[in-house]
C-alpha positions as CSV (number, residue, x, y, z in Angstrom):
1,M,97.0,82.1,121.9
2,T,99.5,81.2,119.2
3,S,100.0,83.9,116.6
4,P,99.3,83.3,112.9
5,A,103.0,83.7,112.2
6,V,103.9,81.0,114.6
7,Q,101.2,78.7,113.2
8,L,102.4,79.3,109.7
9,A,106.0,78.5,110.8
10,K,104.8,75.2,112.2
11,A,102.9,74.3,109.0
12,G,106.1,72.7,107.5
13,P,106.3,69.7,109.8
14,E,102.5,69.4,109.9
15,Y,101.6,69.9,106.2
16,G,104.7,70.3,104.1
17,V,106.4,67.0,104.6
18,G,104.7,65.2,101.7
19,V,105.5,67.9,99.2
20,Y,109.0,68.2,100.4
21,R,109.6,64.5,100.2
22,E,108.2,64.4,96.7
23,I,110.4,67.3,95.5
24,T,113.6,65.9,97.1
25,Q,113.0,62.4,95.8
26,W,112.5,63.8,92.3
27,A,115.6,66.0,92.7
28,A,117.7,62.9,93.6
29,T,116.8,61.3,90.2
30,T,117.7,64.3,88.1
31,P,120.9,64.4,86.1
32,G,124.2,65.2,87.9
33,W,124.7,68.4,85.9
34,M,121.2,69.6,86.9
35,Q,121.9,68.9,90.6
36,T,125.2,70.8,90.3
37,A,123.5,73.7,88.6
38,G,120.8,73.8,91.3
39,D,123.4,73.8,94.1
40,V,125.6,76.4,92.5
41,G,122.8,78.5,91.1
42,T,121.0,78.9,94.4
43,E,124.0,81.0,95.5
44,L,125.0,82.4,92.1
45,G,121.6,84.0,91.6
46,I,122.1,86.3,94.6
47,L,125.5,87.4,93.2
48,V,123.7,88.2,89.9
49,F,121.4,90.5,91.7
50,V,124.4,92.2,93.5
51,A,126.0,92.7,90.1
52,L,122.8,94.2,88.7
53,F,122.7,96.7,91.5
54,V,126.3,97.7,90.8
55,V,125.5,98.2,87.1
56,Q,122.5,100.2,88.0
57,W,124.6,102.5,90.2
58,W,127.1,103.0,87.5
59,R,124.4,103.9,85.0
60,A,122.9,106.4,87.4
61,R,126.2,108.4,87.7
62,G,125.2,110.3,84.6
63,R,121.5,110.5,85.3
64,D,119.3,112.8,87.3
65,D,119.3,112.9,91.1
66,R,116.2,110.7,91.5
67,S,117.7,108.0,89.4
68,M,120.9,108.0,91.5
69,A,118.8,108.0,94.7
70,L,116.8,105.0,93.6
71,A,120.0,103.2,92.5
72,L,121.5,103.7,96.0
73,L,118.3,103.0,98.0
74,A,117.2,99.8,96.2
75,P,119.9,97.6,97.8
76,V,119.3,99.4,101.1
77,A,115.6,98.4,100.9
78,V,116.6,94.8,100.1
79,A,119.0,94.8,103.1
80,A,116.3,96.1,105.4
81,V,113.9,93.4,104.4
82,Y,116.6,90.8,104.8
83,V,117.2,91.9,108.4
84,L,113.5,91.7,109.1
85,S,113.6,88.2,107.6
86,E,116.5,87.2,109.8
87,I,114.8,88.5,112.9
88,T,111.6,86.5,112.0
89,K,113.7,83.3,111.6
90,V,115.3,83.7,115.0
91,W,111.9,84.4,116.6
92,L,110.0,81.5,115.0
93,H,112.7,78.8,115.2
94,E,111.3,76.6,112.4
95,E,113.7,73.6,112.0
96,R,115.2,72.9,108.6
97,P,113.4,70.0,106.8
98,C,116.7,68.3,106.1
99,R,117.1,67.9,109.9
100,A,113.5,67.5,110.9
101,I,112.5,64.8,108.4
102,P,114.3,61.4,108.6
103,D,115.7,59.5,105.7
104,V,115.8,62.3,103.2
105,R,118.5,62.8,100.6
106,T,119.4,66.4,99.8
107,I,121.6,67.9,97.1
108,A,122.9,70.7,99.3
109,E,124.5,70.2,102.6
110,C,122.0,70.8,105.4
111,P,122.8,74.0,107.3
112,A,124.1,73.8,110.8
113,S,121.8,73.6,113.8
114,G,120.5,77.0,114.8
115,D,120.2,78.1,111.1
116,W,116.4,78.3,111.0
117,A,114.2,77.8,107.9
118,F,111.2,80.2,108.0
119,P,111.2,82.4,105.9
120,S,113.9,81.7,103.3
121,N,116.4,84.5,103.2
122,H,117.5,83.6,99.7
123,S,113.9,84.0,98.6
124,V,113.5,87.3,100.4
125,I,116.7,88.8,98.8
126,A,115.8,87.6,95.3
127,A,112.2,88.7,95.4
128,A,113.0,92.0,97.0
129,S,115.7,92.7,94.5
130,A,113.5,91.9,91.5
131,A,110.6,93.9,92.9
132,T,112.8,97.0,93.3
133,F,113.8,96.7,89.6
134,L,110.2,97.1,88.7
135,I,110.5,100.7,90.0
136,T,114.1,101.5,89.1
137,W,114.9,99.5,85.9
138,R,112.0,97.8,84.3
139,L,113.9,96.4,81.4
140,V,116.0,94.4,83.8
141,A,112.9,93.5,85.8
142,A,111.8,91.3,83.0
143,F,114.9,89.1,83.6
144,A,115.1,89.6,87.4
145,L,111.6,88.3,88.2
146,P,112.0,84.9,86.6
147,L,115.5,84.7,88.2
148,A,114.0,85.4,91.6
149,V,111.5,82.5,91.1
150,L,114.3,80.1,90.1
151,V,116.4,81.1,93.2
152,A,113.4,80.6,95.5
153,L,112.4,77.2,94.0
154,S,116.0,76.1,94.0
155,R,116.1,76.2,97.8
156,V,113.4,73.5,97.9
157,Y,115.1,71.6,95.0
158,V,118.4,71.3,96.9
159,G,116.5,70.3,100.0
160,V,117.1,73.1,102.6
161,H,113.6,74.6,102.7
162,Y,110.0,73.7,102.7
163,L,107.9,75.1,99.9
164,H,106.1,77.5,102.3
165,D,109.4,78.9,103.5
166,V,110.3,80.2,100.1
167,A,106.7,81.3,99.4
168,A,106.7,83.4,102.6
169,G,110.1,84.8,101.8
170,A,109.1,85.8,98.3
171,L,105.9,87.5,99.5
172,L,107.8,89.4,102.2
173,G,110.4,90.7,99.7
174,V,107.9,91.6,97.0
175,L,105.6,93.5,99.4
176,L,108.1,95.3,101.6
177,A,111.1,96.2,99.5
178,P,109.2,98.4,96.9
179,L,107.3,100.0,99.8
180,L,110.4,101.0,101.6
181,L,112.0,102.2,98.4
182,L,109.0,104.5,97.6
183,I,109.0,105.8,101.2
184,M,112.7,106.7,101.0
185,R,112.6,108.1,97.4
186,V,111.9,111.8,98.2
187,P,114.3,112.3,101.1
188,G,116.9,110.2,99.2
189,T,116.6,112.4,96.1
190,A,117.1,115.5,98.2
191,A,120.1,114.0,99.8
192,V,121.7,113.1,96.5
193,T,121.1,116.7,95.2
194,R,123.0,118.1,98.2
195,L,125.8,115.5,98.1
196,R,126.5,115.9,94.4
197,Q,127.5,119.5,95.2
198,H,130.6,118.2,97.0
199,R,133.4,117.6,94.6
200,P,135.0,114.6,96.5
201,L,131.7,112.7,96.0
202,T,131.5,113.3,92.3
203,A,133.4,110.0,91.4
204,A,130.8,108.0,93.3
205,L,127.6,109.9,92.6
206,G,128.4,111.5,89.3
207,T,126.7,114.6,88.1
208,A,123.2,115.2,86.9
209,P,122.8,116.0,83.2
210,P,122.3,119.7,82.5
211,S,118.8,120.9,82.6
212,E,117.2,121.8,79.3
213,P,117.0,125.6,79.0
214,R,113.5,126.9,79.7
215,F,113.1,128.9,76.5
216,V,114.2,125.9,74.4
217,A,111.5,123.7,76.1
218,E,108.8,126.4,75.6
219,E,109.7,126.8,71.9
220,A,109.6,123.1,71.3
221,H,106.2,122.8,73.1
222,A,104.8,125.8,71.0
223,S,106.1,124.2,67.8
224,A,104.5,120.9,68.7
225,S,101.2,122.6,69.5
226,N,101.1,124.3,66.1
227,R,101.5,121.0,64.1
């Protein structure tokens, strides 16, 4: 019996051709600057997420151990989901639509044979990154989530994926990356606490801010209670 995953991977040639043709035909009529933006942006979006992770790590150098642990573990969770995505692609072997469908015009060059389509790795990385920011840096998440959607849809716009490829990739990233991050949070925080005690690692990990003296905290709490 064919597994549900294999059946879904075969849905592109069976059900997604019409939608793919409509999108690529429309994309071919869009202005040149828009096509260039789509082609460049599909890769640039991933680099933006990498840059955000670097900024998050830099900010965490002066924050508590948990913040540093989350900053370090977020890209690890994204990388783990990406590896799972790549394994899934090799297992399912869904052909790229730009090779499987005749007479289509694509904005991006069609990937080489053997570079499979389902799920979309770009969508996995973008969605997983944005989902981790919901836990680690919610202010940035408000920007990261729409960016992830644009990155995912751009893969269909430039012609290298079916719509269900990017939908599956986004779903995989959104569900698994935050789950992995939360699972690793406690042991990761404990590890950062230990590693920050080693002076050679201070430059990379920073130092946690000094804890508030207990008597100051109790006095502030008593003062607030009396108001």
